[in-house]
C-alpha positions as CSV (number, residue, x, y, z in Angstrom):
1,M,-0.1,-0.1,0.0
2,A,1.3,3.5,-0.9
3,M,2.5,5.5,1.9
4,S,0.6,8.9,2.3
5,R,2.5,12.1,1.9
6,K,1.9,13.1,5.5
7,T,3.4,9.9,6.7
8,R,6.5,10.2,4.5
9,A,7.0,13.6,5.5
10,K,6.9,12.6,9.2
11,G,9.3,9.8,8.5
12,E,11.8,12.1,6.9
13,K,11.5,14.6,9.5
14,K,12.1,11.8,12.2
15,K,15.1,10.5,10.4
16,E,16.4,14.3,10.2
17,L,16.0,14.7,14.0
18,L,17.7,11.3,14.7
19,A,20.7,12.4,12.5
20,K,20.9,15.6,14.6
21,G,21.3,13.6,17.7
22,Y,17.7,13.1,19.0
23,I,16.8,9.7,20.3
24,E,13.8,7.7,20.2
25,C,11.2,7.5,23.2
26,Y,11.0,4.1,24.5
27,Y,7.3,4.4,24.8
28,C,6.0,5.8,21.6
29,D,9.3,5.9,19.3
30,E,9.0,9.6,18.6
31,P,12.2,11.7,18.4
32,V,13.1,13.3,21.6
33,K,16.1,15.6,22.7
34,P,18.6,13.6,24.8
35,S,18.3,16.3,27.5
36,A,14.6,16.2,27.9
37,M,13.2,14.7,31.1
38,R,9.9,13.8,29.3
39,C,8.7,12.8,26.0
40,P,6.6,15.8,24.4
41,S,4.6,13.4,22.4
42,C,3.4,10.8,25.1
43,G,4.3,12.7,28.1
44,K,6.3,9.9,29.7
45,I,9.7,9.9,31.4
46,F,11.6,8.1,28.8
47,S,14.6,6.0,27.9
48,S,15.7,5.0,24.4
49,G,15.3,1.4,23.5
50,K,19.0,0.9,22.9
51,K,19.8,2.3,26.4
52,M,17.1,0.2,28.1
53,L,18.3,-2.9,26.3
54,A,21.9,-2.2,27.3
55,L,20.7,-1.7,31.2
56,V,18.9,-5.1,31.0
57,V,22.0,-6.9,29.6
58,A,24.2,-5.4,32.1
59,A,21.8,-6.4,34.9
60,V,21.7,-10.0,33.6
61,V,25.5,-10.3,33.5
62,I,25.8,-8.7,37.1
63,I,23.2,-11.2,38.5
64,S,25.0,-14.2,36.7
65,A,28.5,-13.3,37.8
66,T,27.5,-12.7,41.5
67,A,24.8,-15.3,41.9
68,Y,22.7,-12.9,43.8
69,V,19.0,-12.9,43.1
70,Y,17.2,-9.5,43.2
71,I,13.7,-9.9,44.4
72,G,12.4,-6.5,43.6
73,N,10.9,-3.5,45.5
74,R,8.4,-4.5,48.1
75,D,6.2,-2.6,50.4
76,D,6.1,-2.8,54.2
77,E,3.7,-5.9,54.0
78,G,6.0,-7.7,51.5
79,S,4.0,-7.2,48.5
80,P,5.7,-6.1,45.2
81,V,5.6,-2.3,44.6
82,N,4.2,-1.1,41.4
83,T,7.1,0.9,39.6
84,T,4.9,2.3,36.9
85,M,3.9,5.9,36.7
86,P,0.8,6.5,38.9
87,S,-2.5,7.8,37.4
88,V,-5.9,9.0,38.8
89,V,-8.3,6.1,38.3
90,S,-11.4,7.9,39.5
91,N,-12.3,11.3,41.2
92,A,-15.4,12.8,42.5
93,P,-17.6,14.9,42.6
94,I,-17.9,15.9,39.0
95,G,-20.5,18.0,37.3
96,S,-23.1,20.6,38.4
97,S,-25.6,20.7,41.2
98,I,-23.2,18.9,43.5
99,S,-24.4,18.9,47.3
100,T,-22.5,21.7,49.4
101,G,-22.1,18.8,52.0
102,S,-20.0,16.6,49.6
103,T,-16.6,15.3,50.2
104,I,-13.7,15.0,47.6
105,S,-12.3,11.7,46.7
106,V,-9.4,10.5,44.5
107,T,-8.5,7.0,43.8
108,F,-4.9,6.2,42.4
109,S,-3.5,3.4,40.4
110,N,-0.5,2.9,42.7
111,N,0.1,3.3,46.3
112,M,1.0,6.8,47.0
113,V,3.1,8.7,49.4
114,V,0.4,10.0,51.6
115,S,2.2,13.3,52.7
116,S,3.2,14.2,49.0
117,V,-0.4,13.8,47.8
118,Q,-1.9,15.9,50.7
119,S,0.7,18.8,50.1
120,A,0.0,18.8,46.5
121,F,-3.9,18.9,46.9
122,S,-5.6,22.3,46.5
123,T,-8.9,23.8,45.7
124,V,-9.9,27.1,44.2
125,P,-11.7,28.8,45.9
126,Q,-9.4,27.7,48.7
127,T,-11.0,25.4,51.5
128,W,-9.7,23.8,54.7
129,G,-10.4,20.2,55.7
130,T,-8.9,16.8,56.7
131,F,-7.7,13.8,54.8
132,S,-8.3,10.1,55.2
133,W,-7.1,7.1,53.3
134,S,-8.5,3.7,52.3
135,G,-5.7,2.0,50.4
136,K,-5.3,3.9,47.2
137,K,-8.3,6.1,47.8
138,M,-7.9,9.6,49.3
139,T,-10.9,11.3,50.6
140,Y,-10.9,15.1,51.6
141,T,-13.6,16.2,54.1
142,P,-14.1,20.2,54.2
143,S,-14.2,21.6,57.7
144,Q,-17.3,23.6,56.4
145,P,-19.8,23.1,53.5
146,F,-18.9,24.1,50.1
147,A,-20.5,27.5,49.2
148,A,-23.6,27.2,47.1
149,A,-23.8,27.9,43.4
150,T,-19.9,28.1,43.1
151,T,-17.5,26.3,40.8
152,Y,-14.6,24.4,42.5
153,R,-11.4,23.8,41.0
154,V,-9.4,20.7,42.3
155,T,-5.8,20.2,41.7
156,I,-3.4,17.3,42.3
157,G,-0.1,19.0,41.8
158,S,3.3,17.9,40.5
159,G,4.5,17.1,43.9
160,A,2.4,13.9,44.2
161,K,4.5,10.9,44.1
162,C,3.9,7.0,44.4
163,V,5.8,4.9,46.9
164,C,8.2,4.0,44.2
165,G,9.2,7.7,43.7
166,N,7.3,8.5,40.3
167,P,5.2,11.5,39.8
168,L,1.7,11.4,38.1
169,D,1.6,10.3,34.4
170,C,0.8,13.8,33.3
171,G,2.4,15.7,36.0
172,I,-0.7,17.1,37.5
173,Y,-4.4,16.1,37.7
174,A,-7.1,18.9,37.9
175,W,-11.0,18.9,37.5
176,S,-13.9,20.9,38.5
177,F,-17.5,20.8,39.9
178,T,-20.2,23.3,40.6
179,T,-22.3,23.1,43.7
180,A,-26.2,23.4,43.8
181,G,-27.8,26.7,43.9
182,S,-29.0,29.6,41.7
183,V,-26.2,30.5,39.4
184,S,-25.8,34.1,38.4
185,A,-25.9,34.8,34.8
186,T,-23.3,37.5,35.0
187,R,-20.7,37.4,32.4
188,R,-17.2,36.6,33.5
189,S,-15.2,39.9,33.6
190,V,-11.8,40.6,32.0
191,G,-8.9,40.5,34.5
192,T,-5.9,38.4,35.7
193,G,-7.6,36.2,38.2
194,D,-8.5,32.5,38.0
195,D,-12.2,33.3,37.3
196,N,-11.4,35.9,34.4
197,F,-10.8,36.1,30.7
198,W,-7.3,37.2,30.4
199,T,-5.6,39.8,28.1
200,V,-2.2,39.4,29.7
201,N,-0.6,36.4,31.6
202,P,-2.6,35.7,34.5
203,A,-1.9,36.3,38.2
204,D,-0.7,32.6,38.8
205,H,1.7,32.7,35.8
206,T,5.6,32.6,36.2
207,S,5.5,35.9,34.5
208,P,2.3,37.5,35.8
209,G,1.0,40.6,33.7
210,A,3.4,40.0,30.6
211,T,1.9,40.5,27.2
212,V,0.9,37.4,25.3
213,N,2.5,36.7,22.0
214,H,-0.6,35.4,20.0
215,P,0.3,33.2,16.9
216,Q,-0.7,34.6,13.8
217,W,-3.2,31.8,12.9
218,V,-4.9,32.6,16.4
219,R,-5.1,36.3,15.3
220,T,-6.6,35.4,12.0
221,A,-9.0,32.8,13.1
222,V,-10.5,34.6,16.0
223,E,-11.4,37.5,13.8
224,N,-14.5,35.2,12.7
225,K,-15.0,32.9,15.5
226,V,-14.5,31.8,19.1
227,L,-11.5,29.3,19.2
228,V,-11.7,26.1,21.0
229,I,-8.1,24.4,21.2
230,L,-7.0,21.2,22.8
231,T,-3.3,20.6,23.0
232,H,-2.6,17.0,24.4
233,S,-0.9,13.6,23.8
234,E,-2.6,10.4,22.9
235,G,-1.3,8.5,25.9
236,C,-2.4,10.0,29.4
237,A,-5.7,9.4,30.9
238,P,-6.7,12.9,31.5
239,C,-6.0,13.7,27.7
240,I,-8.4,10.8,26.9
241,T,-11.1,12.2,29.1
242,M,-10.4,15.9,27.8
243,T,-10.6,14.7,24.1
244,E,-14.0,13.0,24.8
245,I,-15.2,16.3,26.2
246,F,-13.7,18.3,23.3
247,N,-15.5,16.0,20.7
248,K,-18.9,16.5,22.5
249,V,-18.4,20.3,22.5
250,K,-17.8,20.0,18.6
251,A,-21.1,18.0,18.2
252,K,-23.0,20.5,20.4
253,Y,-21.8,23.9,19.0
254,G,-20.9,23.0,15.5
255,S,-19.9,25.6,13.1
256,Q,-20.3,28.5,15.8
257,L,-16.8,27.8,16.9
258,A,-13.5,27.1,15.4
259,Y,-11.8,23.9,16.7
260,Y,-8.0,22.9,16.9
261,D,-7.1,19.5,18.1
262,L,-3.3,19.6,18.6
263,L,-0.9,16.7,19.4
264,S,2.1,17.8,21.4
265,G,5.5,16.6,19.8
266,T,8.4,17.6,17.6
267,N,6.1,17.8,14.3
268,E,3.4,20.1,15.8
269,P,4.6,23.7,15.7
270,Q,1.0,24.9,16.6
271,A,1.0,22.7,19.7
272,T,4.2,24.2,20.8
273,E,3.0,27.7,20.1
274,T,-0.1,27.2,22.3
275,F,2.1,26.1,25.2
276,A,4.3,29.1,24.9
277,A,1.4,31.6,24.7
278,Y,-1.5,30.0,26.8
279,D,-0.1,27.7,29.4
280,P,-1.9,29.5,32.5
281,N,1.0,28.8,34.8
282,G,4.1,29.0,32.4
283,E,6.7,26.4,32.5
284,P,6.7,23.4,33.0
285,H,4.1,22.6,30.6
286,Y,1.5,19.8,31.5
287,I,-1.1,18.3,29.5
288,P,-4.0,18.4,28.6
289,L,-4.2,22.1,27.8
290,P,-7.8,23.1,26.8
291,I,-8.0,26.8,25.6
292,I,-10.8,29.3,24.8
293,I,-9.9,32.4,22.8
294,S,-12.5,35.1,21.9
295,K,-12.7,38.9,21.1
296,G,-13.4,41.3,24.1
297,P,-13.6,45.0,24.9
298,G,-12.0,47.1,22.1
299,S,-11.7,44.0,20.0
300,E,-8.8,42.9,22.0
301,I,-8.1,39.3,22.2
302,I,-9.2,37.5,25.5
303,W,-8.7,34.1,26.6
304,H,-8.8,31.4,29.2
305,S,-6.9,28.0,29.7
306,W,-6.5,25.2,32.1
307,E,-3.9,22.6,32.9
308,G,-6.0,19.3,33.1
309,V,-9.5,18.3,32.7
310,V,-12.4,20.8,32.5
311,Y,-15.7,18.9,32.6
312,E,-18.5,19.7,30.3
313,Y,-20.6,22.0,32.5
314,E,-17.8,24.5,33.4
315,F,-16.2,24.2,29.8
316,E,-19.4,25.0,28.0
317,S,-20.4,28.1,30.5
318,W,-16.8,29.5,29.4
319,I,-17.7,28.9,25.9
320,D,-21.2,30.6,26.2
321,D,-19.4,33.7,27.9
322,A,-16.8,33.6,25.0
323,L,-19.6,33.7,22.4
324,S,-21.3,36.6,24.0
325,Y,-18.2,38.5,24.1
326,H,-17.3,37.7,20.5
327,S,-20.7,38.9,19.2
328,G,-20.5,42.0,21.2
329,Y,-17.2,43.2,19.9
330,A,-16.6,41.2,16.7
C-alpha cells in the first residue's frame, strides 16, 4: 500500500531529527532531545530502546556473575511495589448541582506517598479540611460545607508521588465541579484572576501581567469565530477524558466555533505555540491544555485556559461567555 504524503514527511522529519542527535522515546518511538526529562509526544519519562536494552543486559550479567537474586521492590507488607507511573483512576464529585455537603475523593492506580499527595492537593476557591485514606483512595472532608452555586477547581499538583518515587503520569491532575444553587448569569469579567478572561498572563503565571504573543493563525481565526483548542498527547488518561469532552463540544456547538485538536510533539508547531502563549502557569508545561479564545472590549483578544481536565458543564459555560463577548465586540 502506498505511503501517504503526510506519513512520508513525518518519517523524513524523524530521520532528520535522529541524525541531529535526537533519540527515540522508549514508549512511543517519537524523536526526543537527549536532554529532555519527558517525551513531548506521550508525556512519559523516557529511555531509548538501546539504552534500556543495554541496562537489561548489564543487569543480567551482574546477576549471573555474583549469583545474587534480586527480589524487587516490596512494600512494608512484603507485596511487590508497582514501579509504573501512577495515574488517577477515578475522582469525585464531577458536574453541576453537587451537594454543598459533599466530600472530595481521588483513587490512584498505585500506592501513594500520603504526605506528598496531601501537600499537592488544593482547591480554588480555597478550602480547609481533613484527609483520610483507604488503600489507594484519598478522601478530603471540608471543615465547612462548600459555598452554594460555586464552581470549585481541584488540583493534585506535580509534587504527588507514588511509593516508588514516580510522579503522576501527566504531571498534575485537575478537574472542577459546581455546587447546587441559583447560578448568576453575569458574564465573566476581564482581568488576571482565576475566574477571569485574560488579556495578559494571569496572576498565577510565572511571569504575571506579561504581554501574550498570540500566534498569527490565532489572530486570523479569532476575527471570525471563538476558538476552542485542545493541546494533548494520545497516551495520558486525562488527555483521553478531555478529548471526549472536546468532541462533545464540537457536536453541540458545530460551526459556531473554530476547533483545533493539537498533538504535542516535535512535528506539531501549533501545539508548541499554544504552550508558549496560553499555559496559565508558564513552565513546566503539562497536558492536557484546553484553551478558549475570543474577542473582548475594544476587539482585544481575550482567553482562558487550564492545565488538566475541564468537565462539560464548566467548559460550556466559558464557551457561552466567550460567544457572548465575541458577538458584542466582533
